N, C-alpha and C positions, 0 to 999 in steps of 0.2 A: 293571109286570115287561114290559118287550118281549121277546116269545120267540120272536122270528128274530135277532136282537142277539145274547140269553143264549146261542139256540143255537150262532150262528156263533163266541162264544167260548170257546164250551166244545167242541166238537167242533177246531178249527185250534187247531194251539201258534202261538204266538211265535217266531218267528226269530231276534231279536235282542233286546236287555235296551235298547233305548232308550226304551223305551214298553211303559209295562203295561196290566195288565187293567182299570186303572180307567180310567185316562186313553183307553182305544177305546174303551171305551163308552161315552164323552163323545162323542167325532168317531163316532160310528158313531148316536150320536144325534143330532145335529145333522146328519150328514148325511142322518137318513127324515128328521126336521123338513121339512127345506129338497124333499127329494121326495113327501113327502105335500102340501103344498101345488103341489106342479105351479109350484115357480117355474122362468123357465126358463134354461135355461144347462147347462153338462158339471162336469167335477169335477178340481182342480189340486189338484197336490200339490206342494212349493215343495220342496225334501231328502226325498227318500225313503231314504237308505243300502240297507240290504238288503232292504227289502222288505216291513216288516209290517205296516205301516198300508197302505200300495198294496193287498194283500193284500184285508184288510180291507176295503177300499173296492170295491174291484172284486166280494167274496163278497156285499157287500148288494146293488148294483148287481143282480147275478145274482141275488140272492136272490128280490128284485120285480121280474124282467123288467123291469128298467131300461134304456133304448135310450143312454142317457146316454152319454159316452166318459170315457176316464176318461185325464189329461196327464200326465206324472211329468217331473222337471226332477231336474236332481244334477251336481254337477261332475264325479261318479266319480275325484274326486280328494283326496278327504278333505276337513277341514275349512280355508277358507282364513285366513288369518293374523290377528291380529285386532285390531281398534283400541282407541284408551284408552274409547273409548265399552262397552268389552268390561270395564272394568276389576271387579275386584274383590276384596274381602273376603277370601274364604274361600282365595282360591289362585290358580293360575294353571294350572286343569283346562281341557280340550280346548281344544292346543295344532293350530298347522298342519301336516294331513298326516293327522292322527287320522279316523279311522268313514271308511277307505276300503273302498270296492266298487268293481265292476264293472257299465258297464251289458250284458254278456253274462251275469253270474250272471243281474241281477233277472231277462233275460227268461227266460232257462231257467228261474229260479223260476217263472215265470206259465206257463211250458210244463208244469212238474212237478206245479204244482196245478189241471189242465185250465181255466185263464182265458182270457177274450182277451185276445188283447196289449193292453196302453194304446200310446197315440202318449209316446215316452220320448225328451227332449233331452237329449245331454251338454250343461255348457256351464256357466257362472259368471254367477251371478244378475246380476251388470252386464254380462254381451253380451247377456242377451236383450233383446230388443223384442214389443211388439205381437206383429209374424207369426209368433211365435214359441206363444204363445198361441191357445186357440180364439175364436170370435167373441164366445162370451156363458159367463159364470161362473155357475153359483149357488151353490157352494161351492169355499172353500177351503182348506187345512193348508196354515197355513207350518211349516216344521222347517228353519231354515238356521241359527238356535243363535246368531249374533252377530249385531249392529248393520244391518250394512255391506246383512249377506243378507236380513234382514226389510227393511229399505226398501227392498232393490230386488226384493224382491216385493212388496211395496204397489206399487211405481213401476209396475210392467211392467203388476198386475192393475186397478189402480185405475180407468180406462177402462172395464173391459170386466165389472165386475160389474154383475150383473143386478137389478130391484129388486125384496126381498127376502131376496137371497145372505145370505151367512151366512164370514165367514171365523174362522178356528180359530188360534189361534196358540201354538205351541210351547215350554213354555219360558219362558212366560211371567213364573210367577210365581217363576222359580228363579236362588236366591241366587246362586251360579255363572254364569252368563249371564246379565246384566244388562242386557246389549247390544238383548236381544228386546223389553223390558217398552219398551226406551226409544226405541227405532223407534216401537211399534207407541204408545206416547206422541205420539211427534212429530204420526203420522199423521193421529192423533183428533182431534187439535188444529187441524190443516191441515185436516179433511174434518166438522168438526160436524154442518151442516147433511142430512149422506146420514148420519147416524147414527142408528138404534132404540134401542141399546141397547148395553151392553159388561157383561159380568160375568166373572168369573174361576174357577174351578173345576180342583179339584188344580193344576197345573200348567200349566194351559191359562188362555188368553185367547178370549174366546167376545167373537165380534166382529157384529152383524145390522144391516145396511141397510133405510132407509126404500124 
């Protein structure tokens, strides 16, 4: 049992329904795994919506007195259009423009929770390049929902991952959002030499690099 993570999950509420406590526990546990091994780099989250996961990542960093920086990326314009790679047998859920939030609200949310302001970049992931990212990434949470968003998340981060970095992909095991798994599987097949392990837990894909 992890006392710090469990304490955070008991003390603070979730501010959206896009992640549950079980998934958050896994995400935080994987971040702590990286931190305990002192793997070099900062933390990135691509797709933050209202900031539920973002807040908990920041809280864990604060609880551990870590000086790592948190970088958040979102279009703040809702979901992009789907492509054929996002076609699902369970129907047309999650349409363009859905899950809209604002950067200003996210900034205020961090202020209200007395947490250090992360670096926040408003952009479609397809428009991001490596100059928008930290120099080294030890932990990444990809929550882009769709094929192209996850593909672009890997593209912009792939040359910046530190040795031993961990990548957590939301919705990897989601029947409604098959594009996340398709983009992840493609990246894994193209980068097998740097992959130490891959597994799923709840809806999450957990990828560890050598």
